[in-house]
PDB file of N, CA, C and O in Angstrom, chain B, residues numbered from 101:
ATOM      1  N   UNK B 101     176.079 211.805 -25.433  1.00  0.00           N
ATOM      2  CA  UNK B 101     174.995 212.671 -24.725  1.00  0.00           C
ATOM      3  C   UNK B 101     175.585 214.096 -25.014  1.00  0.00           C
ATOM      4  O   UNK B 101     176.760 214.261 -24.686  1.00  0.00           O
ATOM      5  N   UNK B 102     174.942 215.102 -25.564  1.00  0.00           N
ATOM      6  CA  UNK B 102     175.376 216.401 -25.824  1.00  0.00           C
ATOM      7  C   UNK B 102     175.725 217.034 -24.533  1.00  0.00           C
ATOM      8  O   UNK B 102     175.195 216.608 -23.507  1.00  0.00           O
ATOM      9  N   UNK B 103     176.472 217.901 -24.496  1.00  0.00           N
ATOM     10  CA  UNK B 103     176.964 218.854 -23.236  1.00  0.00           C
ATOM     11  C   UNK B 103     175.730 219.550 -22.648  1.00  0.00           C
ATOM     12  O   UNK B 103     175.559 219.602 -21.430  1.00  0.00           O
ATOM     13  N   UNK B 104     174.876 220.083 -23.525  1.00  0.00           N
ATOM     14  CA  UNK B 104     173.657 220.798 -22.796  1.00  0.00           C
ATOM     15  C   UNK B 104     172.758 219.907 -22.070  1.00  0.00           C
ATOM     16  O   UNK B 104     172.224 220.328 -21.043  1.00  0.00           O
ATOM     17  N   UNK B 105     172.525 218.697 -22.496  1.00  0.00           N
ATOM     18  CA  UNK B 105     171.586 217.636 -21.874  1.00  0.00           C
ATOM     19  C   UNK B 105     172.378 217.254 -20.501  1.00  0.00           C
ATOM     20  O   UNK B 105     171.802 217.057 -19.432  1.00  0.00           O
ATOM     21  N   UNK B 106     173.714 217.185 -20.685  1.00  0.00           N
ATOM     22  CA  UNK B 106     174.541 216.779 -19.499  1.00  0.00           C
ATOM     23  C   UNK B 106     174.402 217.780 -18.338  1.00  0.00           C
ATOM     24  O   UNK B 106     174.170 217.413 -17.186  1.00  0.00           O
ATOM     25  N   UNK B 107     174.548 219.005 -18.689  1.00  0.00           N
ATOM     26  CA  UNK B 107     174.388 220.204 -17.737  1.00  0.00           C
ATOM     27  C   UNK B 107     172.960 220.130 -17.280  1.00  0.00           C
ATOM     28  O   UNK B 107     172.748 220.107 -16.068  1.00  0.00           O
ATOM     29  N   UNK B 108     172.059 220.093 -18.044  1.00  0.00           N
ATOM     30  CA  UNK B 108     170.622 220.178 -17.649  1.00  0.00           C
ATOM     31  C   UNK B 108     170.378 218.960 -16.553  1.00  0.00           C
ATOM     32  O   UNK B 108     169.788 219.148 -15.489  1.00  0.00           O
ATOM     33  N   UNK B 109     170.894 217.745 -16.950  1.00  0.00           N
ATOM     34  CA  UNK B 109     170.717 216.734 -15.989  1.00  0.00           C
ATOM     35  C   UNK B 109     171.472 217.014 -14.710  1.00  0.00           C
ATOM     36  O   UNK B 109     170.934 216.756 -13.633  1.00  0.00           O
ATOM     37  N   UNK B 110     172.743 217.552 -14.769  1.00  0.00           N
ATOM     38  CA  UNK B 110     173.389 217.856 -13.365  1.00  0.00           C
ATOM     39  C   UNK B 110     172.810 218.892 -12.687  1.00  0.00           C
ATOM     40  O   UNK B 110     172.965 218.854 -11.466  1.00  0.00           O
ATOM     41  N   UNK B 111     172.130 219.887 -13.174  1.00  0.00           N
ATOM     42  CA  UNK B 111     171.500 220.896 -12.516  1.00  0.00           C
ATOM     43  C   UNK B 111     170.363 220.419 -11.821  1.00  0.00           C
ATOM     44  O   UNK B 111     170.076 220.864 -10.710  1.00  0.00           O
ATOM     45  N   UNK B 112     169.538 219.345 -12.524  1.00  0.00           N
ATOM     46  CA  UNK B 112     168.460 218.790 -12.117  1.00  0.00           C
ATOM     47  C   UNK B 112     168.630 217.980 -10.846  1.00  0.00           C
ATOM     48  O   UNK B 112     167.769 217.976  -9.967  1.00  0.00           O
ATOM     49  N   UNK B 113     169.884 217.220 -10.763  1.00  0.00           N
ATOM     50  CA  UNK B 113     170.236 216.405  -9.755  1.00  0.00           C
ATOM     51  C   UNK B 113     170.649 217.230  -8.512  1.00  0.00           C
ATOM     52  O   UNK B 113     170.364 216.897  -7.362  1.00  0.00           O
ATOM     53  N   UNK B 114     171.374 218.379  -8.863  1.00  0.00           N
ATOM     54  CA  UNK B 114     171.691 219.470  -7.781  1.00  0.00           C
ATOM     55  C   UNK B 114     170.555 220.078  -7.126  1.00  0.00           C
ATOM     56  O   UNK B 114     170.579 220.358  -5.927  1.00  0.00           O
ATOM     57  N   UNK B 115     169.479 220.307  -7.938  1.00  0.00           N
ATOM     58  CA  UNK B 115     168.285 220.949  -7.220  1.00  0.00           C
ATOM     59  C   UNK B 115     167.626 219.762  -6.451  1.00  0.00           C
ATOM     60  O   UNK B 115     167.110 220.175  -5.413  1.00  0.00           O
ATOM     61  N   UNK B 116     167.488 218.489  -6.623  1.00  0.00           N
ATOM     62  CA  UNK B 116     166.949 217.600  -5.994  1.00  0.00           C
ATOM     63  C   UNK B 116     167.782 217.395  -4.743  1.00  0.00           C
ATOM     64  O   UNK B 116     167.192 217.297  -3.668  1.00  0.00           O
ATOM     65  N   UNK B 117     169.144 217.321  -4.794  1.00  0.00           N
ATOM     66  CA  UNK B 117     169.938 217.370  -3.540  1.00  0.00           C
ATOM     67  C   UNK B 117     169.643 218.638  -2.552  1.00  0.00           C
ATOM     68  O   UNK B 117     169.411 218.514  -1.349  1.00  0.00           O
ATOM     69  N   UNK B 118     169.680 219.619  -3.111  1.00  0.00           N
ATOM     70  CA  UNK B 118     169.336 220.971  -2.374  1.00  0.00           C
ATOM     71  C   UNK B 118     168.115 220.909  -1.742  1.00  0.00           C
ATOM     72  O   UNK B 118     167.992 221.430  -0.633  1.00  0.00           O
ATOM     73  N   UNK B 119     166.977 220.222  -2.403  1.00  0.00           N
ATOM     74  CA  UNK B 119     165.624 220.192  -1.806  1.00  0.00           C
ATOM     75  C   UNK B 119     165.543 219.326  -0.671  1.00  0.00           C
ATOM     76  O   UNK B 119     164.812 219.572   0.288  1.00  0.00           O
ATOM     77  N   UNK B 120     166.419 218.125  -0.773  1.00  0.00           N
ATOM     78  CA  UNK B 120     166.371 217.051   0.388  1.00  0.00           C
ATOM     79  C   UNK B 120     167.200 217.629   1.533  1.00  0.00           C
ATOM     80  O   UNK B 120     166.977 217.277   2.691  1.00  0.00           O
ATOM     81  N   UNK B 121     168.132 218.490   1.234  1.00  0.00           N
ATOM     82  CA  UNK B 121     168.845 219.070   2.330  1.00  0.00           C
ATOM     83  C   UNK B 121     168.016 220.160   3.164  1.00  0.00           C
ATOM     84  O   UNK B 121     168.032 220.292   4.388  1.00  0.00           O
ATOM     85  N   UNK B 122     167.311 220.887   2.264  1.00  0.00           N
ATOM     86  CA  UNK B 122     166.393 221.885   2.931  1.00  0.00           C
ATOM     87  C   UNK B 122     165.233 221.253   3.754  1.00  0.00           C
ATOM     88  O   UNK B 122     164.834 221.848   4.755  1.00  0.00           O
ATOM     89  N   UNK B 123     164.733 220.192   3.413  1.00  0.00           N
ATOM     90  CA  UNK B 123     163.730 219.523   4.320  1.00  0.00           C
ATOM     91  C   UNK B 123     164.337 218.853   5.479  1.00  0.00           C
ATOM     92  O   UNK B 123     163.657 218.744   6.500  1.00  0.00           O
ATOM     93  N   UNK B 124     165.460 218.421   5.447  1.00  0.00           N
ATOM     94  CA  UNK B 124     166.244 218.036   6.673  1.00  0.00           C
ATOM     95  C   UNK B 124     166.825 219.029   7.627  1.00  0.00           C
ATOM     96  O   UNK B 124     166.931 218.773   8.827  1.00  0.00           O
ATOM     97  N   UNK B 125     167.204 220.172   7.091  1.00  0.00           N
ATOM     98  CA  UNK B 125     167.637 221.230   7.999  1.00  0.00           C
ATOM     99  C   UNK B 125     166.522 222.124   8.699  1.00  0.00           C
ATOM    100  O   UNK B 125     166.627 222.680   9.792  1.00  0.00           O
ATOM    101  N   UNK B 126     165.339 222.145   7.762  1.00  0.00           N
ATOM    102  CA  UNK B 126     164.229 222.825   8.592  1.00  0.00           C
ATOM    103  C   UNK B 126     163.175 221.876   9.271  1.00  0.00           C
ATOM    104  O   UNK B 126     162.142 222.327   9.765  1.00  0.00           O
ATOM    105  N   UNK B 127     163.418 220.840   9.270  1.00  0.00           N
ATOM    106  CA  UNK B 127     162.519 219.806  10.204  1.00  0.00           C
ATOM    107  C   UNK B 127     162.826 220.169  11.522  1.00  0.00           C
ATOM    108  O   UNK B 127     163.953 220.449  11.929  1.00  0.00           O
ATOM    109  N   UNK B 128     161.567 220.154  12.322  1.00  0.00           N
ATOM    110  CA  UNK B 128     161.685 220.422  13.617  1.00  0.00           C
ATOM    111  C   UNK B 128     162.248 219.504  14.596  1.00  0.00           C
ATOM    112  O   UNK B 128     162.875 219.874  15.588  1.00  0.00           O
ATOM    113  N   UNK B 129     162.000 218.273  14.280  1.00  0.00           N
ATOM    114  CA  UNK B 129     162.462 217.074  14.928  1.00  0.00           C
ATOM    115  C   UNK B 129     162.212 215.892  14.578  1.00  0.00           C
ATOM    116  O   UNK B 129     161.316 215.847  13.735  1.00  0.00           O
ATOM    117  N   UNK B 130     162.719 214.697  14.936  1.00  0.00           N
ATOM    118  CA  UNK B 130     162.435 213.537  14.465  1.00  0.00           C
ATOM    119  C   UNK B 130     161.917 212.507  15.728  1.00  0.00           C
ATOM    120  O   UNK B 130     162.587 212.385  16.753  1.00  0.00           O
ATOM    121  N   UNK B 131     160.890 211.931  15.550  1.00  0.00           N
ATOM    122  CA  UNK B 131     160.347 211.168  16.525  1.00  0.00           C
ATOM    123  C   UNK B 131     160.491 209.700  16.122  1.00  0.00           C
ATOM    124  O   UNK B 131     160.012 209.330  15.050  1.00  0.00           O
ATOM    125  N   UNK B 132     161.186 208.765  17.006  1.00  0.00           N
ATOM    126  CA  UNK B 132     161.122 207.345  16.630  1.00  0.00           C
ATOM    127  C   UNK B 132     160.537 206.561  17.854  1.00  0.00           C
ATOM    128  O   UNK B 132     160.764 206.921  19.009  1.00  0.00           O
ATOM    129  N   UNK B 133     159.834 205.557  17.563  1.00  0.00           N
ATOM    130  CA  UNK B 133     159.252 204.788  18.398  1.00  0.00           C
ATOM    131  C   UNK B 133     158.948 203.371  17.858  1.00  0.00           C
ATOM    132  O   UNK B 133     158.247 203.217  16.857  1.00  0.00           O
ATOM    133  N   UNK B 134     159.453 202.411  18.496  1.00  0.00           N
ATOM    134  CA  UNK B 134     159.375 201.000  18.107  1.00  0.00           C
ATOM    135  C   UNK B 134     157.884 200.467  17.942  1.00  0.00           C
ATOM    136  O   UNK B 134     157.603 199.556  17.164  1.00  0.00           O
ATOM    137  N   UNK B 135     157.057 201.047  18.657  1.00  0.00           N
ATOM    138  CA  UNK B 135     155.662 200.750  18.512  1.00  0.00           C
ATOM    139  C   UNK B 135     154.936 201.285  17.488  1.00  0.00           C
ATOM    140  O   UNK B 135     153.861 200.739  17.238  1.00  0.00           O
ATOM    141  N   UNK B 136     155.291 202.277  16.800  1.00  0.00           N
ATOM    142  CA  UNK B 136     154.689 202.733  15.643  1.00  0.00           C
ATOM    143  C   UNK B 136     154.672 201.875  14.640  1.00  0.00           C
ATOM    144  O   UNK B 136     155.612 201.094  14.493  1.00  0.00           O
ATOM    145  N   UNK B 137     153.592 201.886  13.787  1.00  0.00           N
ATOM    146  CA  UNK B 137     153.530 201.257  12.393  1.00  0.00           C
ATOM    147  C   UNK B 137     154.065 202.258  11.399  1.00  0.00           C
ATOM    148  O   UNK B 137     154.584 203.335  11.693  1.00  0.00           O
ATOM    149  N   UNK B 138     153.864 201.739  10.103  1.00  0.00           N
ATOM    150  CA  UNK B 138     154.369 202.367   9.106  1.00  0.00           C
ATOM    151  C   UNK B 138     153.757 203.854   8.835  1.00  0.00           C
ATOM    152  O   UNK B 138     154.453 204.817   8.513  1.00  0.00           O
ATOM    153  N   UNK B 139     152.523 203.884   8.994  1.00  0.00           N
ATOM    154  CA  UNK B 139     151.817 205.278   8.795  1.00  0.00           C
ATOM    155  C   UNK B 139     152.237 206.119   9.936  1.00  0.00           C
ATOM    156  O   UNK B 139     152.548 207.293   9.733  1.00  0.00           O
ATOM    157  N   UNK B 140     152.270 205.599  11.136  1.00  0.00           N
ATOM    158  CA  UNK B 140     152.912 206.650  12.207  1.00  0.00           C
ATOM    159  C   UNK B 140     154.326 207.111  12.049  1.00  0.00           C
ATOM    160  O   UNK B 140     154.721 208.249  12.303  1.00  0.00           O
ATOM    161  N   UNK B 141     155.081 206.070  11.586  1.00  0.00           N
ATOM    162  CA  UNK B 141     156.474 206.465  11.373  1.00  0.00           C
ATOM    163  C   UNK B 141     156.586 207.569  10.291  1.00  0.00           C
ATOM    164  O   UNK B 141     157.448 208.440  10.409  1.00  0.00           O
ATOM    165  N   UNK B 142     155.733 207.550   9.242  1.00  0.00           N
ATOM    166  CA  UNK B 142     155.794 208.369   8.312  1.00  0.00           C
ATOM    167  C   UNK B 142     155.375 209.769   8.694  1.00  0.00           C
ATOM    168  O   UNK B 142     155.895 210.787   8.239  1.00  0.00           O
ATOM    169  N   UNK B 143     154.261 209.726   9.684  1.00  0.00           N
ATOM    170  CA  UNK B 143     154.043 210.966  10.360  1.00  0.00           C
ATOM    171  C   UNK B 143     154.968 211.567  11.238  1.00  0.00           C
ATOM    172  O   UNK B 143     155.093 212.790  11.308  1.00  0.00           O
ATOM    173  N   UNK B 144     155.578 210.824  11.865  1.00  0.00           N
ATOM    174  CA  UNK B 144     156.687 211.253  12.865  1.00  0.00           C
ATOM    175  C   UNK B 144     157.846 211.839  11.956  1.00  0.00           C
ATOM    176  O   UNK B 144     158.658 212.595  12.490  1.00  0.00           O
ATOM    177  N   UNK B 145     157.947 211.573  10.802  1.00  0.00           N
ATOM    178  CA  UNK B 145     159.186 212.182   9.951  1.00  0.00           C
ATOM    179  C   UNK B 145     158.802 213.426   9.611  1.00  0.00           C
ATOM    180  O   UNK B 145     159.673 214.292   9.522  1.00  0.00           O
ATOM    181  N   UNK B 146     157.310 213.778   9.338  1.00  0.00           N
ATOM    182  CA  UNK B 146     156.972 214.939   8.732  1.00  0.00           C
ATOM    183  C   UNK B 146     156.408 216.032   9.700  1.00  0.00           C
ATOM    184  O   UNK B 146     156.263 217.184   9.292  1.00  0.00           O
ATOM    185  N   UNK B 147     156.089 215.671  10.987  1.00  0.00           N
ATOM    186  CA  UNK B 147     155.217 216.349  11.768  1.00  0.00           C
ATOM    187  C   UNK B 147     156.103 216.604  13.078  1.00  0.00           C
ATOM    188  O   UNK B 147     157.074 215.930  13.423  1.00  0.00           O
ATOM    189  N   UNK B 148     155.599 217.651  13.695  1.00  0.00           N
ATOM    190  CA  UNK B 148     156.211 218.061  15.110  1.00  0.00           C
ATOM    191  C   UNK B 148     155.990 217.013  15.996  1.00  0.00           C
ATOM    192  O   UNK B 148     155.178 216.123  15.744  1.00  0.00           O
ATOM    193  N   UNK B 149     156.791 217.059  17.232  1.00  0.00           N
ATOM    194  CA  UNK B 149     156.620 216.075  18.280  1.00  0.00           C
ATOM    195  C   UNK B 149     155.111 216.159  18.724  1.00  0.00           C
ATOM    196  O   UNK B 149     154.465 215.120  18.856  1.00  0.00           O
ATOM    197  N   UNK B 150     154.571 217.346  18.946  1.00  0.00           N
ATOM    198  CA  UNK B 150     153.374 217.649  19.516  1.00  0.00           C
ATOM    199  C   UNK B 150     152.075 217.071  18.792  1.00  0.00           C
ATOM    200  O   UNK B 150     151.082 216.571  19.320  1.00  0.00           O
ATOM    201  N   UNK B 151     152.358 217.281  17.393  1.00  0.00           N
ATOM    202  CA  UNK B 151     151.286 216.831  16.445  1.00  0.00           C
ATOM    203  C   UNK B 151     151.296 215.187  16.519  1.00  0.00           C
ATOM    204  O   UNK B 151     150.282 214.494  16.611  1.00  0.00           O
ATOM    205  N   UNK B 152     152.539 214.747  16.465  1.00  0.00           N
ATOM    206  CA  UNK B 152     152.502 213.226  16.568  1.00  0.00           C
ATOM    207  C   UNK B 152     152.061 212.582  17.819  1.00  0.00           C
ATOM    208  O   UNK B 152     151.578 211.450  17.814  1.00  0.00           O
ATOM    209  N   UNK B 153     152.220 213.300  18.918  1.00  0.00           N
ATOM    210  CA  UNK B 153     151.682 212.800  20.152  1.00  0.00           C
ATOM    211  C   UNK B 153     150.200 212.916  20.094  1.00  0.00           C
ATOM    212  O   UNK B 153     149.522 211.977  20.513  1.00  0.00           O
ATOM    213  N   UNK B 154     149.667 213.929  19.636  1.00  0.00           N
ATOM    214  CA  UNK B 154     148.180 214.116  19.426  1.00  0.00           C
ATOM    215  C   UNK B 154     147.558 213.034  18.670  1.00  0.00           C
ATOM    216  O   UNK B 154     146.630 212.374  19.138  1.00  0.00           O
ATOM    217  N   UNK B 155     148.073 212.830  17.458  1.00  0.00           N
ATOM    218  CA  UNK B 155     147.611 211.905  16.447  1.00  0.00           C
ATOM    219  C   UNK B 155     147.897 210.468  16.864  1.00  0.00           C
ATOM    220  O   UNK B 155     147.047 209.609  16.633  1.00  0.00           O
ATOM    221  N   UNK B 156     149.025 210.161  17.453  1.00  0.00           N
ATOM    222  CA  UNK B 156     149.408 208.826  17.903  1.00  0.00           C
ATOM    223  C   UNK B 156     148.570 208.268  18.842  1.00  0.00           C
ATOM    224  O   UNK B 156     148.312 207.067  18.757  1.00  0.00           O
ATOM    225  N   UNK B 157     148.071 208.983  19.782  1.00  0.00           N
ATOM    226  CA  UNK B 157     147.085 208.342  20.671  1.00  0.00           C
ATOM    227  C   UNK B 157     145.812 208.029  20.287  1.00  0.00           C
ATOM    228  O   UNK B 157     145.224 207.064  20.775  1.00  0.00           O
ATOM    229  N   UNK B 158     145.251 208.853  19.338  1.00  0.00           N
ATOM    230  CA  UNK B 158     143.981 208.802  18.709  1.00  0.00           C
ATOM    231  C   UNK B 158     144.039 207.669  17.720  1.00  0.00           C
ATOM    232  O   UNK B 158     143.061 206.931  17.605  1.00  0.00           O
ATOM    233  N   UNK B 159     145.212 207.469  16.939  1.00  0.00           N
ATOM    234  CA  UNK B 159     145.389 206.476  15.933  1.00  0.00           C
ATOM    235  C   UNK B 159     145.230 205.135  16.577  1.00  0.00           C
ATOM    236  O   UNK B 159     144.393 204.310  16.211  1.00  0.00           O
ATOM    237  N   UNK B 160     146.131 204.954  17.618  1.00  0.00           N
ATOM    238  CA  UNK B 160     146.164 203.565  18.206  1.00  0.00           C
ATOM    239  C   UNK B 160     144.796 203.120  18.902  1.00  0.00           C
ATOM    240  O   UNK B 160     144.411 201.964  19.074  1.00  0.00           O
ATOM    241  N   UNK B 161     144.209 204.197  19.229  1.00  0.00           N
ATOM    242  CA  UNK B 161     142.810 203.827  20.002  1.00  0.00           C
ATOM    243  C   UNK B 161     141.924 203.383  18.842  1.00  0.00           C
ATOM    244  O   UNK B 161     141.219 202.388  19.003  1.00  0.00           O
ATOM    245  N   UNK B 162     141.907 204.037  17.697  1.00  0.00           N
ATOM    246  CA  UNK B 162     141.010 203.693  16.565  1.00  0.00           C
ATOM    247  C   UNK B 162     141.252 202.348  16.108  1.00  0.00           C
ATOM    248  O   UNK B 162     140.307 201.640  15.760  1.00  0.00           O
ATOM    249  N   UNK B 163     142.529 201.913  16.078  1.00  0.00           N
ATOM    250  CA  UNK B 163     143.000 200.807  15.618  1.00  0.00           C
ATOM    251  C   UNK B 163     142.633 199.572  16.606  1.00  0.00           C
ATOM    252  O   UNK B 163     142.558 198.409  16.207  1.00  0.00           O
ATOM    253  N   UNK B 164     142.455 199.902  17.700  1.00  0.00           N
ATOM    254  CA  UNK B 164     142.088 198.711  18.737  1.00  0.00           C
ATOM    255  C   UNK B 164     140.615 198.641  18.751  1.00  0.00           C
ATOM    256  O   UNK B 164     140.164 197.658  19.339  1.00  0.00           O
ATOM    257  N   UNK B 165     139.770 199.452  18.242  1.00  0.00           N
ATOM    258  CA  UNK B 165     138.330 199.197  18.162  1.00  0.00           C
ATOM    259  C   UNK B 165     137.897 198.199  17.241  1.00  0.00           C
ATOM    260  O   UNK B 165     138.396 198.236  16.116  1.00  0.00           O
ATOM    261  N   UNK B 166     137.032 197.281  17.519  1.00  0.00           N
ATOM    262  CA  UNK B 166     136.446 196.079  16.818  1.00  0.00           C
ATOM    263  C   UNK B 166     135.048 196.478  16.604  1.00  0.00           C
ATOM    264  O   UNK B 166     134.239 196.655  17.516  1.00  0.00           O
ATOM    265  N   UNK B 167     134.817 196.605  15.391  1.00  0.00           N
ATOM    266  CA  UNK B 167     133.369 196.977  15.021  1.00  0.00           C
ATOM    267  C   UNK B 167     132.691 195.629  14.303  1.00  0.00           C
ATOM    268  O   UNK B 167     133.284 194.970  13.449  1.00  0.00           O
ATOM    269  N   UNK B 168     131.352 195.332  14.792  1.00  0.00           N
ATOM    270  CA  UNK B 168     130.697 194.253  14.067  1.00  0.00           C
ATOM    271  C   UNK B 168     129.497 194.807  13.512  1.00  0.00           C
ATOM    272  O   UNK B 168     129.003 195.745  14.137  1.00  0.00           O
ATOM    273  N   UNK B 169     128.945 194.429  12.495  1.00  0.00           N
ATOM    274  CA  UNK B 169     127.595 194.992  11.782  1.00  0.00           C
ATOM    275  C   UNK B 169     126.759 193.654  11.724  1.00  0.00           C
ATOM    276  O   UNK B 169     127.139 192.640  11.138  1.00  0.00           O
ATOM    277  N   UNK B 170     125.674 193.775  12.351  1.00  0.00           N
ATOM    278  CA  UNK B 170     124.611 192.618  12.467  1.00  0.00           C
ATOM    279  C   UNK B 170     123.445 193.082  11.846  1.00  0.00           C
ATOM    280  O   UNK B 170     123.154 194.276  11.778  1.00  0.00           O
ATOM    281  N   UNK B 171     122.759 192.153  11.386  1.00  0.00           N
ATOM    282  CA  UNK B 171     121.343 192.384  10.723  1.00  0.00           C
ATOM    283  C   UNK B 171     120.431 191.399  11.310  1.00  0.00           C
ATOM    284  O   UNK B 171     120.684 190.204  11.155  1.00  0.00           O
ATOM    285  N   UNK B 172     119.325 191.798  12.014  1.00  0.00           N
ATOM    286  CA  UNK B 172     118.292 190.854  12.505  1.00  0.00           C
ATOM    287  C   UNK B 172     117.183 190.703  11.456  1.00  0.00           C
ATOM    288  O   UNK B 172     117.069 191.480  10.508  1.00  0.00           O
ATOM    289  N   UNK B 173     116.340 189.619  11.690  1.00  0.00           N
ATOM    290  CA  UNK B 173     115.194 189.269  10.804  1.00  0.00           C
ATOM    291  C   UNK B 173     114.166 190.576  10.847  1.00  0.00           C
ATOM    292  O   UNK B 173     113.799 191.319   9.936  1.00  0.00           O
ATOM    293  N   UNK B 174     113.867 190.565  12.168  1.00  0.00           N
ATOM    294  CA  UNK B 174     112.867 191.634  12.456  1.00  0.00           C
ATOM    295  C   UNK B 174     113.206 193.090  11.857  1.00  0.00           C
ATOM    296  O   UNK B 174     112.390 193.820  11.294  1.00  0.00           O
ATOM    297  N   UNK B 175     114.214 193.301  12.026  1.00  0.00           N
ATOM    298  CA  UNK B 175     114.770 194.749  11.599  1.00  0.00           C
ATOM    299  C   UNK B 175     115.706 194.656  10.429  1.00  0.00           C
ATOM    300  O   UNK B 175     116.827 195.128  10.618  1.00  0.00           O
ATOM    301  N   UNK B 176     115.459 194.158   9.309  1.00  0.00           N
ATOM    302  CA  UNK B 176     116.290 193.905   8.196  1.00  0.00           C
ATOM    303  C   UNK B 176     116.922 195.321   7.693  1.00  0.00           C
ATOM    304  O   UNK B 176     118.049 195.441   7.213  1.00  0.00           O
ATOM    305  N   UNK B 177     116.089 196.248   7.872  1.00  0.00           N
ATOM    306  CA  UNK B 177     116.542 197.647   7.201  1.00  0.00           C
ATOM    307  C   UNK B 177     117.239 198.545   8.352  1.00  0.00           C
ATOM    308  O   UNK B 177     117.600 199.690   8.079  1.00  0.00           O
ATOM    309  N   UNK B 178     117.410 198.035   9.561  1.00  0.00           N
ATOM    310  CA  UNK B 178     118.224 198.824  10.475  1.00  0.00           C
ATOM    311  C   UNK B 178     119.592 198.004  10.751  1.00  0.00           C
ATOM    312  O   UNK B 178     119.752 196.794  10.587  1.00  0.00           O
ATOM    313  N   UNK B 179     120.453 198.860  11.165  1.00  0.00           N
ATOM    314  CA  UNK B 179     121.850 198.387  11.335  1.00  0.00           C
ATOM    315  C   UNK B 179     122.192 198.401  12.822  1.00  0.00           C
ATOM    316  O   UNK B 179     121.916 199.360  13.544  1.00  0.00           O
ATOM    317  N   UNK B 180     122.780 197.339  13.231  1.00  0.00           N
ATOM    318  CA  UNK B 180     123.360 197.359  14.711  1.00  0.00           C
ATOM    319  C   UNK B 180     124.969 197.466  14.658  1.00  0.00           C
ATOM    320  O   UNK B 180     125.584 196.748  13.871  1.00  0.00           O
ATOM    321  N   UNK B 181     125.625 198.344  15.479  1.00  0.00           N
ATOM    322  CA  UNK B 181     126.943 198.400  15.358  1.00  0.00           C
ATOM    323  C   UNK B 181     127.468 198.272  16.720  1.00  0.00           C
ATOM    324  O   UNK B 181     127.279 199.237  17.461  1.00  0.00           O
ATOM    325  N   UNK B 182     128.134 197.190  17.213  1.00  0.00           N
ATOM    326  CA  UNK B 182     128.609 197.117  18.496  1.00  0.00           C
ATOM    327  C   UNK B 182     127.640 197.235  19.493  1.00  0.00           C
ATOM    328  O   UNK B 182     127.883 198.049  20.384  1.00  0.00           O
ATOM    329  N   UNK B 183     126.436 196.511  19.554  1.00  0.00           N
ATOM    330  CA  UNK B 183     125.571 196.487  20.407  1.00  0.00           C
ATOM    331  C   UNK B 183     124.858 197.894  20.601  1.00  0.00           C
ATOM    332  O   UNK B 183     124.035 198.028  21.506  1.00  0.00           O
ATOM    333  N   UNK B 184     125.169 198.914  19.770  1.00  0.00           N
ATOM    334  CA  UNK B 184     124.542 200.213  19.936  1.00  0.00           C
ATOM    335  C   UNK B 184     123.511 200.209  18.663  1.00  0.00           C
ATOM    336  O   UNK B 184     123.877 199.848  17.545  1.00  0.00           O
ATOM    337  N   UNK B 185     122.289 200.615  18.932  1.00  0.00           N
ATOM    338  CA  UNK B 185     121.173 200.389  18.071  1.00  0.00           C
ATOM    339  C   UNK B 185     121.383 201.841  17.129  1.00  0.00           C
ATOM    340  O   UNK B 185     121.341 202.976  17.605  1.00  0.00           O
ATOM    341  N   UNK B 186     121.604 201.524  15.776  1.00  0.00           N
ATOM    342  CA  UNK B 186     121.414 202.718  14.914  1.00  0.00           C
ATOM    343  C   UNK B 186     120.441 202.486  13.822  1.00  0.00           C
ATOM    344  O   UNK B 186     120.536 201.489  13.108  1.00  0.00           O
ATOM    345  N   UNK B 187     119.513 203.368  13.668  1.00  0.00           N
ATOM    346  CA  UNK B 187     118.290 203.078  12.680  1.00  0.00           C
ATOM    347  C   UNK B 187     118.830 203.898  11.320  1.00  0.00           C
ATOM    348  O   UNK B 187     119.244 205.055  11.239  1.00  0.00           O
ATOM    349  N   UNK B 188     118.719 203.163  10.571  1.00  0.00           N
ATOM    350  CA  UNK B 188     119.083 203.640   9.181  1.00  0.00           C
ATOM    351  C   UNK B 188     117.878 203.586   8.183  1.00  0.00           C
ATOM    352  O   UNK B 188     117.596 202.484   7.712  1.00  0.00           O
ATOM    353  N   UNK B 189     117.203 204.592   7.852  1.00  0.00           N
ATOM    354  CA  UNK B 189     116.110 204.447   7.061  1.00  0.00           C
ATOM    355  C   UNK B 189     116.471 204.251   5.511  1.00  0.00           C
ATOM    356  O   UNK B 189     116.730 205.175   4.741  1.00  0.00           O
ATOM    357  N   UNK B 190     116.448 203.077   5.232  1.00  0.00           N
ATOM    358  CA  UNK B 190     116.778 202.643   3.844  1.00  0.00           C
ATOM    359  C   UNK B 190     115.727 201.990   3.238  1.00  0.00           C
ATOM    360  O   UNK B 190     115.840 201.474   2.126  1.00  0.00           O
ATOM    361  N   UNK B 191     114.581 201.974   3.973  1.00  0.00           N
ATOM    362  CA  UNK B 191     113.431 201.138   3.261  1.00  0.00           C
ATOM    363  C   UNK B 191     112.835 201.831   1.964  1.00  0.00           C
ATOM    364  O   UNK B 191     112.220 201.100   1.187  1.00  0.00           O
ATOM    365  N   UNK B 192     112.970 203.253   1.648  1.00  0.00           N
ATOM    366  CA  UNK B 192     112.593 203.771   0.379  1.00  0.00           C
ATOM    367  C   UNK B 192     113.430 203.373  -0.604  1.00  0.00           C
ATOM    368  O   UNK B 192     112.974 203.248  -1.740  1.00  0.00           O
ATOM    369  N   UNK B 193     114.998 203.065  -0.298  1.00  0.00           N
ATOM    370  CA  UNK B 193     115.668 202.616  -1.432  1.00  0.00           C
ATOM    371  C   UNK B 193     115.542 201.099  -1.605  1.00  0.00           C
ATOM    372  O   UNK B 193     115.867 200.612  -2.687  1.00  0.00           O
ATOM    373  N   UNK B 194     115.125 200.374  -0.687  1.00  0.00           N
ATOM    374  CA  UNK B 194     115.087 198.937  -0.771  1.00  0.00           C
ATOM    375  C   UNK B 194     113.491 198.701  -1.448  1.00  0.00           C
ATOM    376  O   UNK B 194     113.120 197.616  -1.895  1.00  0.00           O
ATOM    377  N   UNK B 195     112.787 199.736  -1.425  1.00  0.00           N
ATOM    378  CA  UNK B 195     111.419 199.365  -1.960  1.00  0.00           C
ATOM    379  C   UNK B 195     110.375 198.756  -1.133  1.00  0.00           C
ATOM    380  O   UNK B 195     109.294 198.436  -1.627  1.00  0.00           O
ATOM    381  N   UNK B 196     110.713 198.543   0.379  1.00  0.00           N
ATOM    382  CA  UNK B 196     109.903 198.051   1.237  1.00  0.00           C
ATOM    383  C   UNK B 196     109.046 198.899   2.006  1.00  0.00           C
ATOM    384  O   UNK B 196     108.271 198.410   2.828  1.00  0.00           O
TER     385      UNK B 196
END
């Protein structure tokens, strides 16, 4: 390997190491929770504690929701979600 390629490679690796150090040094904090899944752990590494708390509560609530979509014979073009009636006008698309 020529000397200039070796120097370029060393400078590149040094820049990567400096960037990683800068991220660690400027991070506000690190949140660790055993109940977090992979996505929330990633958020905890890059966001502040306040943002993690706000998103964490909403995220766990959304994962606990169970949605079922039903279709009845009388209302084939309407959609029912969790016993709440949502009329969706798709008759024109279906040609009915």
